[in-house]
Steps between C-alpha positions, in 0.01 A plus 500: 500500500613862432464677843513893494533761762439872432581810696200614728340820389288566790576827683820462696498127472855378522436134567570238222323173433820299465850515646810378316506190725132433388606549140769238546252254651266539199789468265643189682141343458536537119313836444596806319485817714442850354556811718421857403803715514533674846211294646694416821693812561238638746571193723876509450541250223693590195448367153832330504389283784207371304716428195753321729200291615417400134219748433475714183463882536239661277503874438118548522217372698316440179755243389471310829119502502473381133763232513413347838262212583483616859553845663612503852421839663455656843192730454202492284536606138405862444296631206796549268580139535156365399597507139743209556234262636421205277329161535807284523686717757524415881535799728632410855480794736288678755171583314255635764213473253226576743635856528566547124203458265692625195774253543250221553317596182823513305616162609171334428467667161854388398470137642833535681564247782537695818655343811473720806750481795233632740238214460735191472435296809709218635369162649457674835296786362790747543587763236880425434556751230312788688659421826843668451357814372239500786768478743696779350188722442395434872828610636521801264159618606618584850806668355273724283253581766783602724632727238168658389381566850791731531398873504711575194265290296180642656470231762427545869860507603519177709799276561372147489687384813468830678768573778458456872219723623330532167227296324572242246333495164187273463514274186192315387560216252214362312555136416710249669644317194855516371505871447326579829733270691806644347377846567427399857866375546639830396253721691563296811860526441489870479320526820154622390169413643360231266140374427445235246165377368368199323188288451722186564512431873754222448729763319446742793565229758835411314608873505395540860732185585785671302476864615317453837426828679690704252204505265130527528302256271153602385226297340422692172151652481375833347436626854836400635689657210301814520584536869866399463581767229404772737826452700718374220797712387582256208266260332645208303259346234620138443188307424517241209262277328718330229394614149197695632453875563600589864201568732448879589555473867598861548196715421526853386291619787751357743766758391304769667539350833875446465769720645627764244845414358434122545627275216321213317746260315284283273709199410186340334510765229603245241165328550303836504583598855322438811411865575223679301716809446790303358643579149821357353805719556867472389841512663549840331175639645411255783251697713181701496263630770132467566348661802862583615582124515811415299442192262808303390373268218801401277418209278836354493639545855773247477644673202662746749742235602554313162817316591344323801168465340639350172692241678204414728244483206717295251603258775130405510405532137788301337371157602154540329655690197729219428210248527305706243801531279591138514147374445295782340218646705255217437768239582613688802167494653491122466845468651407741787132562526551799740591703183130483397419745767730747335333488149282806494433521127534228233430547134219758561350347806511628856644222712522645837175489697564796721576729203182374331299573810644853523391574136175289508638306206498136405759282669655209327690229701837468331489131582229460254701664219818287504 
């Protein structure tokens, strides 16, 4: 198979879908690897490292897209890339289709085979390709919250840990999954007062065992969240339903009861966000205000630390990528049936149930297609 990797074009996205070491693994398995010139530079990888690994450097993205059987990316294709879609092409990347109607329609119209990192589930029901970026985004969310609560950015001017004789910042984390747990680790480590919510009592019990009296766990209801935001200085939105639009837990009316200069970091923005006032922002223009509440809603948060993020992501994606390259998508699903869960579009059919539910469109089980 010819496997291609292009330079990411999303605003300030410096990650790359394949490291030189990954390229070597594909080449060793008998595949041809095409890399767009300069694709890895943002993550610290030079073209010469890819060529030393056996890859071929192409001057333009067009060449890579048109000559490849499978494209390995990091972020969802943008509108300028839709023209490269075709029926026989496999795109292996984060897709987040539930939050991007235009991309969904373009992929269905072209018949492209879309395999989404964020919906692929392992045998234990985990999300192995989403987990590393969730860890990074969760930890970054506290860093960003700590920064934008500073007065210089329009925040209330609090130090998260406080100092002896002064109050600590109150951090409310919505969702106790991978993102929320990692946010909790950093928030506790920085000495803040932390409350974390979820509807899964077993998960809350687990976190209570880990962190003990250093956190407050809270069963998630509308009433509980509405009350908790009143004292929160930073709210972290970390709710995820794989492949589906995030539930709007943070209502617009809640902002009126929050303290001026408080910060909302909506990590769920890739799936539409869990705050009613969320809109996607970029690393170059990351924040906006609603009712004097700062919103940080960057759609590719881990792109801020591309070196770490690229290694963490590709460590997870390589295994499945090689399986697809070695067997074709259809054969790969037979070899490892967990890959079925990653197939979101296939030859014009919507093959992810949660995406179909989000758009109220027909769902086709990929197991019935091949």
